[in-house]
C-alpha positions in Angstrom: -16.6 8.9 3.3 -13.3 7.1 2.9 -10.7 6.9 5.6 -7.2 6.0 4.4 -4.8 4.5 6.9 -1.2 3.5 6.1 -0.3 0.5 8.2 3.0 -1.2 7.8 3.1 -4.9 7.4 4.7 -7.3 9.9 8.3 -7.9 9.1 8.9 -10.3 6.2 12.1 -11.8 5.0 14.0 -9.9 2.3 13.2 -11.2 -1.2 13.6 -10.2 -4.8 10.5 -9.0 -6.7 9.6 -10.5 -10.0 9.1 -7.1 -11.7 12.0 -5.3 -10.0 15.7 -6.1 -9.8 16.1 -4.4 -6.4 16.1 -6.3 -3.1 13.0 -5.9 -0.9 13.8 -5.6 2.8 11.8 -6.3 5.9 10.8 -3.5 8.2 12.8 -3.2 11.5 16.4 -4.2 12.0 17.7 -0.8 10.9 15.1 -0.3 8.1 13.1 2.9 8.5 9.6 2.7 7.0 8.4 4.7 4.0 6.2 7.7 4.5 3.3 8.6 2.2 3.7 12.0 0.6 0.9 11.8 -1.9 -2.3 9.8 -1.3 -5.3 9.4 -3.6 -8.6 8.4 -2.1 -10.5 5.6 -3.8 -13.5 6.6 -6.0 -16.8 5.0 -5.3 -17.5 2.5 -8.1 -21.3 3.0 -8.1 -23.5 5.9 -6.9 -26.0 4.9 -4.3 -24.2 1.8 -3.3 -23.7 1.5 0.5 -20.7 -0.3 1.9 -18.7 -0.2 5.2 -15.5 -2.0 6.0 -11.8 -2.3 5.3 -9.8 -3.4 2.3 -6.3 -4.4 3.2 -3.8 -3.7 0.3 -0.4 -5.2 0.1 2.4 -3.6 -1.9 6.0 -3.0 -2.4 7.3 0.6 -2.1 10.3 0.8 -4.3 13.5 2.7 -3.5 12.1 5.5 -5.7 9.0 5.7 -3.5 6.7 4.2 -6.1 4.1 1.4 -5.4 4.6 -1.9 -7.1 2.9 -5.3 -7.0 -0.3 -3.7 -5.5 -2.8 -6.4 -4.5 -5.7 -7.1 -2.2 -4.9 -9.1 1.0 -8.3 -8.8 2.6 -11.3 -8.1 0.4 -14.5 -6.2 1.0 -16.3 -6.2 -2.4 -14.9 -6.7 -5.9 -15.6 -3.2 -7.2 -14.6 -1.5 -3.9 -11.4 -3.6 -3.9 -10.5 -2.5 -7.4 -11.1 1.1 -6.5 -8.8 0.8 -3.5 -6.1 -0.8 -5.6 -6.4 1.8 -8.4 -6.0 4.6 -5.8 -3.0 3.1 -4.0 -1.2 2.6 -7.4 -1.2 6.4 -7.6 0.3 7.0 -4.2 3.9 8.2 -3.8 6.2 7.8 -0.8 9.4 9.0 0.7 11.1 5.6 0.4 12.2 3.4 3.3 15.9 3.7 4.2 18.6 1.4 5.4 21.9 2.8 6.5 20.7 6.2 5.1 20.1 4.8 1.6 16.7 4.3 0.0 15.5 0.7 -0.2 12.4 -1.2 -1.3 10.1 -2.7 1.4 6.9 -4.6 1.6 4.0 -2.9 3.4 0.3 -3.1 3.8 -2.3 -0.3 3.7 -5.8 -0.3 5.2 -8.4 1.5 3.2 -11.6 2.0 5.3 -14.9 2.7 3.7 -17.8 4.1 5.7 -21.4 4.1 4.4 -20.6 5.0 0.8 
């Protein structure tokens, strides 16, 4: 069983992404967080393999609601981590907003694995 939890990251200073030309904002201070509208659960990388724990994934949600720069912040096991990253790359969001306009923000997502 996989439990997917969307957890927003602690506020970070606004910065430019390497792959995007849009500014990435911190949460809070008038920035409303993104909301997941399509989530894909990770697939188990190997049948019969048992693992429990949490993978923490960091990402940027673009102003179009697409994930970018998806990476592991806290690892569980290499194949499980890769499965979590591959799943989050397929997620879609209602983007964060600032002053009513869509903006990019940096967030983190917890993916919890239970006795797979």
